[in-house]
C-alpha positions, 0 to 999 in steps of 0.5 A: 753752815757748810758753805761758810764754815767747811770751805773756810776751814780748808782755806784757813788751814791752807792760809796758816800752812803758808803763813807760819814757821817751818816748825809749825808746818811739821806739826800735823797733816793739813786736814787735821790741824786743831785750833790750838796748833797755830797762833802760838807766837807773836810772830804767828799773829804778825803773819796772820794779820798780813794774810787777813790784809792779803785776803782783801786783795782777792779778785772777789773782794777789792781786787775786782768783783766787789767793786765792779758789780756795784758800778756795772749795775749803775748808769755810769758804766756801759757794756762793751760789745764783747762784755763778758765778766759780770754781764749778768749783773749789768743786765739784771738777770743773774741768779743764785748759781752764778759764780760771782755771788758765790765767790764774794760770799765765800771770800769775805767769810774767809776773811771773817774766819781769819780775823775771828781766829786772831780776835778769839785767841787766848794768846797772852803776849809779852809786855814788850809786844803788848802794844803791837799785839793790840794793834794787830787785834784792832786791825782784825776787828776792822777787817771783820767790820769791813767784811760784814759791811761789804756783805750786807751791802751786797746781799741786803737792801740799804739800811733805810729800806725798812723804817727800822732796818729789820729786813734781812742782811747776812749772818753775823759770824763771830766764832768758828764753829763748823757745825753751826747753821746760823740764820741771816741777821737783820740789816740793823743787827749787822750794822750794829756789829760793824759799828762795834767792831770799828769802835773796838778797832779804833780803841786798839789801833795805836800805830801808824802803818808803814803805808796805806795798804794796812788798816789804821785808826783813821781808816776805821774812822773814815769807813765809819763815816761811810757806815753812818752816812748809809744809816742816815745818822748824819751827826755821827757821819759828820763827826767821824769825817771831821775827826779824820780830816782834822787828824792832819795825816792826809791831804787831797792829792794835788791837781798835778798828781791827781791822775797818777795817784793810784798808779803811784800808790800811797798818795797824800789822800790815801787812807786805805788802799789795796797795794799791788806790785810786780810780784803779786799783780793779777794781770788782766784780772785787776779791776783796771783790766775790766776797762783797759784795751790791754785787759778785757775791756768789758766796760766803758764810761757812759757818755752821761758820766763824761758829760757831767765833767767840765772841760779842763777838769783834771778828772777828765784826763782819766779817760782816753780816746780809742779809735777802735771803738765804733758806733754807740760804743765809741769812743772813750775808755777808762784810764783811772788805773793807767798801769801798762807794759811791764808794770801792768796791774800794779795800780793800787785800788782805793778802799777809802780816800780823803776825797770820799771823806770830804764828800761824806761830810758834805752830804751829811751836812746837807742832808741834815740841813745843819751846816749848808755853808760847811757842805758847800765848802767841802764840795768846793774843796773837791770840785776846785781841786779838779778845776781851780776856776770852778765857781763856788757852790751856791746851791742849798736844800735839795739842789745842794744834795743833788750837786753832792751826789753828782760830785760823788759820781764824778769823783768816785767813779769806778771805785764801787760806790754807784749802786749804793749811792743810788739806792740809799737815795731812792734813785732810779737807774736811767742809762741814757747812753745804754748798751745793755738789754736793760736801760731803766731800773726803777727803785725799789727793785729786788735785783739791786742786791745779789742772791744768797748763793745756792751753795749756801741755801742748799747746805744750810736749812736755816737759810734755805727759806731766806733767799732774797726776793726775786731769786 
């Protein structure tokens, strides 16, 4: 698969050139580094896993597009008059030649390639670093799982789109082979690999990281709660969420600290997030730059979303009035990532936080009907953290599920969840405060997912005939 493998060979080689020791740099020319010429020492593995985590920071992964696209495809975001970036996907008229599906595909498979080198290495560490080495390999399994999970969400319909999840997902890549031209695996197969990798990671990771910017055992468990929820395996979703909640390592950010939790980073509820600082901030290319007046400002909060929030709810403080917005575009901007001035774009971007874990458990309990009072309690935790005087939840049945899904829209807005929550619940997208060329997108829809990029279909005959319908 030329696009996955040959491009990744160049990127991975460049990664190791910049990550390893000077003595390593002198070994061979960049283009001819062999598989046995790097990852020679434990320190090389330490550098490699930092590089794998850095890959998650890429603008085409958690840095921007992999979170932006699922939100602009929904109804909680409206386009500004000057919207440019990701506009095709907000308007459902993108195609396989667009740079966004190409770049997301490339960068996530690059991450997989880096982690495969770590996982498949024959290196045998000294006994005194065995535990640290196991932790690194566990983190590699977790990143590989997350990359495959994000890929299958972008390029394959949701798990229950077919009764047995036999529809096409993405290629599962577990080995580096420049000559390989794999086919797309089914969504069921991809999910099983994701679960396997996360469980392997949980068994290997044995250390608490220095901050939430690195994978931990609890981060893998938290993400598994999301995976199982998407599969409608509600028992396992509840179990994984409960394990994280009961670990005692995290607590919901207080009402007073809520609005600045991403600006400050590493809050009490941060389980896994993408860290940015003054040295590596991406400026206007940061996810927050898509919403900020001082960035590109392409996207605005839809009135429909704002109207879901009760006055006095701390989450309403994440929006600021802007007198320069006029007409249908007036009058509010997203301020969830509020960094400014010399500190612009240093907000940490959440991958998963405790708020979502509570909502995952609430939905699992409500959807299964096994513990509606527990689902109400979980929902109360999130709602009353936002507004202490919010009344207790009394809804049951489908009304309770509806309230949980609304709470997900409020709590997790602009964090890359909306299109997945809508499609897995078979909901239409109805843009009440519509500034797009497309205001209603009915479920099911071929365009709820991205096309396989033409760079891949043109280079791999086994995928050439496996393009997503509608492209």
